[in-house]
N, C-alpha and C positions, 0 to 999 in steps of 0.2 A: 127420551125426546127425539120423535117421527122428524128426519130431516129428507126431505124431496130432496133431490137434485136432478136439474134440468142440464145438460149440456146440446146444444144447439151447434152440429158443424153446418155445413154448406150445402151438406144433401142427407142427413142424418140428424137423426136426435136419438142418443141415448138418457137414459133415466137410471135412478135410486131410489128407492124407500129404503133409510137404512134408521133402523135404531141406535141413532152414536152412542148413547152412555154404553151399549152393550157392544157397540159396535156388529151391529147385526143388520144383516140385508134382509126386509119384510118382502121386496120386489124389487124386481128388476125389467130392462125392456128397450128396446132396437125401434127406432122407426129408420127405416132406410128404404133408399131413391127415391127421396121425396124430390115430386116433381120429376122423375124420371118413370118409364113405363115400366111395370113392375112392383111398384111403391107395397110394401106392406107392415108390419105391427108385431112383433116379438114379442109375448108377454111371461113373464114365471112372477108367479106369486110362491114363495119357499114353501116350499113340502105340498106342490102343486102341479099337475101336470103343466110343462107349457103350450100358452095356446099362441095361433098364429090368422092374420086376419089380415086378407088381400084385397084392397081395394084403393081406388084412386085418393093420391093424396096429394093435394096441389101446391100446399104450404106450409111453413111450419106451423101456424097459428091451427090447421086442418089436423097436422101432427099432435099438437100438444092436447087438442080436445080428444083426439082416441085415448091416447093416454091414460090422462084422468079418467075417462070412461073406466077403461082397464082396472085402476088402480083400486075403484070405492064397486066393482062389480060384483053382484050379490053373490054369482059362484063361483070366480077365481080370481078375484080381488084381493087384496092384505087389510084392508081397513073398510068400514063401513061408512064413512064421511069424511069427506073432506077435513072436516076442523077437530078431526084426528094427527093431522100435521101440522107440526108447531110452526117452521121455517123451510124457506124453500132456498137453496144455495144457487145463483145460474153461473153458469161457464159463462166469463163474459171477453170477446178479443180482445179490443182496443181502447182502452181509454187516455189517450197519448200520457202526457206526462202531468196529468191531473190525478192518475192514479196510480202509486206504485205498490197501494196493498185492498186487500180485503173490505168491503166498506159497507152498510146499510145502506139501500136502494133507495133513493127518495128523488123528489123530482128534481132537485139541482143534478143529482147521476142520470136520471134519463134524460136531462137535457147535453150533457155532456160526452154519452152515451149518442145520440144521435150530430151531435157538434162534428165527431170522430168517425161518422159513417165515411167520407171521400176517401180514409185512409181504411177503413176494413170493409167495403163498397159487400163482400159476399159474405159476411159474419157479423158486423154489429147489428145487421137490419131482424135477419132474425133471432138473432141474443134480445133485442129490444121488443119483437114479438110474442118471444116467448114470456120475458118478463110481464109485457101485459095483457098477454092470453091468463096468466097466473092472477095477476092482481085483479081481474075481472071478475076471476072466478073463484077468488080466494082473498075477498080484501080486505081481512083482518088479519091476514097470515104475511109474519115479515119475513123480507125478500132481500138476499145479502150477494154481492157479486162479485166472484172472485176472477181477477183477470191474470191470463194467459201469460201477460210482460212482464208481473211481479220475480221471477226464478231471475230472469235474463236482468237483472237490477245489479249484478255484479260483474255484470262484462266490462272490461277497462274499457277507458278512451279510446286506445289506440284499434281497438275491433269495432267501437261504435258512433265514433266519428265518420262521414263520410269527407272523400275527398273534393267538396264544392268549397265554398268559397265557407268563413266559420260565423260570418254573420246570419248565415241562414239558420245556423243551429240556435245561436243567441236568441235569433227574433223568430225564428218559426219552429223552433226545437225539432229540428228534422234529423235525427239519428238510428242507427240501427236499435230495435226496442225490442226485435224475438220473439215470438209465438210459442202456443203448446208448453209455455212452462208448467203448467199442473204434473202435466204427462213426464215432460222429462225431468222431474223434480222428482216424480212417486219413484220412474223407473231406477235414480240415481239412488236412491234412498234403497231398494229392494236390490240391487247390484251388490251394493256394499255390505247388507246384507248376507249373501250368497258368495262373496268371495271372504267374509270372512275379515271384512277389514273398517275400520273407524272409517267413517263416510267421507272426512275432510283430507283423508288420506288418499284418495282414490281418484283418478284416471278415467276419461269412459270418452269413446264417441256414442252419442245413442241416437238412434233413427226412427222419428215419428214420420211411420208411412204410411198416407192412407190417400184419400181423395184431396187432399193437404198435404203437405208433408215436409221436416224441418228435420235439421243437422244439427246438432249439438255439440262441440267441444267441450268437456266439463271438467276441467280441472281444481283438485284439492276437493272435491264434491259441491262445487259452484260453476255456474254456467262463464265458461270463458271467451265462447264465441258461439254464433250462430249463425244457422242458411238464409230463416228469414229478418225481413230487416226495418225498414220505417212504416211498410204494412206488411200483409202475409201474402205477396204477390212475388216476392223474392225467392231465390232456391231451385232447387231442382226444379225438371217439369211434375205438372199435378193433375190432378182433374182436369179442371179446367181452364188455372191458371198455366200461364206461359211460364214463369219460373224466371231467372236470369236472362236477359239480351242485352244486346247492343243498345244505349238508350238513343243511340240517334234514329234507330227504327222509329222509334214512338213518332217524332216531328216528318221523317222522312213520309210514312204512309198516311197520316195527315193532310201534309199538302199534296201530296198523288190523289188522294181517297176524298179530300174537302172534308176532313171528318173533324167532330168537335170531339172537346174535350173529352165528355160525356161517352162519347161514340166508342174513340180508345179506349178508354179505363173501361169498355164494356167487352170489348174486345178482348183486350188480354188477360180480365179476370172472367169470362162466362164462354169467351167465342177461342179460347187457345187451349194450348198441353196435348192430355192425350187425347182430349175429345178434338182440336185444332190438328192435329197431325193425321191422327186417325181415319178421321171423319164418318166413326161410330158410335162411339160412345166414350164418357167422362168415366168409365166406372172399370178397371182394372182386370175384374171377375171375364168381363165381356170381351176384353181386348185379349185376353190370356188363351180366351175359346177362341176367336177369329185368327188366332196368328196359326195356333195350333190345327185350324182347317184351312191355312195356306194365305190368310191374307196379309201382304205385305208392307201395306201404311200398321196396321194393328200392331204388326214384327215393330217395325220402325219407333213408333210412340213407347213401346217397352225399353226396347236398347239404348235410345234417347235417355229415356226414365232412370236404368241400371246404369250407364256410363258415368251422370249427374252426379247420382247419388255417391257414385264411387269415389267422384273427383272428390266430392267432399268430404268423404271419409282420408282420404287421402292427404290433403288440407292439413285436417287437423291434426292425424298424426303426426305430421311434421313439426304441430306448433306444438305441441305437448312431450314433456320429457320422459314418458314414457306412456303406457295405454295397457290399462288393466285388462279391459275388455271392450268390446263390440254391443254396444245391442240394440236389436228391432224390437219393436213397438206400433200402434195401433194396428187399423183395419190390414192394409195391406204387409208392413212389416209383419203382424203375428201370424195370418193367415195365409201367405204366400211361399213355398217352398221353392216356386220358379224363381222368384226374386231375390232372393235373398242368397239361391246358388246363386247369380246369374253376377250378381253385385261381389261377390265373396271372391271370384275365380277370375272377373277384371282387377283385383288386386293381388293377386297370387303372388307377385314380386315381392311385396312389403312381407313373404311368407305367413299369408292368411289360409287358412286349408276348411273346408266345413264335411262333418262327418252329414254324409248323404241318407246313411238313415235315420240319423237323429234328426236331421232336418226335414225329415217326413212329418210334421207336425201341425199343429191350426191351433190359434188362439191356447198354446198350454205354455207355464213355462219350464223352457228346457236348454240347456248348454249343448249347442249343435256344433261346435267347432271337433278338427278331429285331434286327437292327442298329441301329433304334433305340430298343431297351427302357433303360431308367432304369439297370440292374442287371444284368448278366450272371447266365443261369439255365443251371447244368448238370446232366447226369442224371452220375452218376458213382458205379460198382457198386462196394458197399462192402466189404472187403475185412478183415472180423475175426479173420480165419483167420490170415492172414500175423502181425496185430500181434500175437495172441495165442503164435504159433509164436515170435516171437521175446525175448516174455518169459517166455515156459517154457523156451528156450534159455539167456537169459543166468541163471535161476537153477537149471539142472540141468548147465550144462556140467562 
C-alpha cells in the first residue's frame, strides 16, 4: 500500500511516498522558502539522483502541484500515475478539542479545520490548501488528518490550565494544547532505543527547533509539559512568531496603533520573531550568515532565540526528577551547529557539555555530548512522515 505523506509547515512542505507495508520509502522531497525569495523543490526517488528545481513558489498550492508533478514525472518520478497512491496522510496542526486522534477527512473535519484557523493562522490555512489540492487532483483517494496535538493529551491539568477564570476553559476550551506532537513522539521513541531503555522509563527534553519551535518535557515517555500553548504562537522566538511576550503588550499596541484584532494577530504571527527583530529574514540560515558578517540585529535575534530555548530546557530540567537526554531535532535543531553549541553553553551551570567535533553534524543521528556531560545530548532527525504514514495505514487499510 503506497501512502503519500504531506507535511505543510509555515514556509516549507515536506513529503514522502512510502510503501507502508514494507516501510520502504519510494520518494521524498522538500519544498522550502515558500513565499520567500530563493524558493525551490528538492525531489529524490529512491535509486535515482536527486533533482532540484528553483522557481518562485508563492504559496502551498503551487508547492503541492510541483510535488505531484515530481512524483509522476516520467524521468525522475516514483510511480506512473497518482492512481498508484492509495491514501494521503496530512499533518494537521490544530483541531481544538474536537480531535484527539487521527481521522478520515470528510466535510465535517474540513469545517472543523476552518473553524480553528483563528487559533492556528499560520498552519491551518496551508494544511487546508494541501488537503483541498489533493482532493481536487486525487478525488478518489482517502485522506487522513494526523493532529499535532495528539501526543500532548497526556499533559496534566497543572500544566495545561491557564491562570485565567476557569469558566473560559469550560466554555471555550482555552488550554495548552501543544504542537509538533508527531515529531516529539518520534524522537522520544528513537531516543529510548538509543538509550536502551523502555520508552515508559525515559525522561527527556525534546527540542523541535525550526521556523516554528517547541520544547517538550517528556516524563515516562509521555508529554508532561510543552512550550507551545493554546496556539503555536507561544514559546521561544520563532521565524515570524513572537513567542512568549507580556500579554499587556497586545492591548497596549492596539490602543497606540489603532489596530484591529486581525491586524495585531497578523503582526504577532507573521511580522515578529526573527524577522521582526532582525529586519532581514525569518530563515535562521540567513541570520547566521548576516551575523557572521557583523550584522548586530541578526546576532540579537539569534541570541534571543538561543536564550529562550535554554530557559525552557532549564525549566523542564527542574520539573523532571531526572533527565536521561536532551534531543535536538527539526530544521534548525538538526542542522545548526551554531545554535546547538550556543544553547548548551548557556546551560553550562547544569553540567551540560558538548563535544565540538561531534557537534559538526547536519541532519544525521549523533550523540554530541562530551563524555563528562551531566546529561546525554542527541541530534535525532525527526521522521514525522513515517509516524503519519503508520497512522494513515491503520485508518485506511
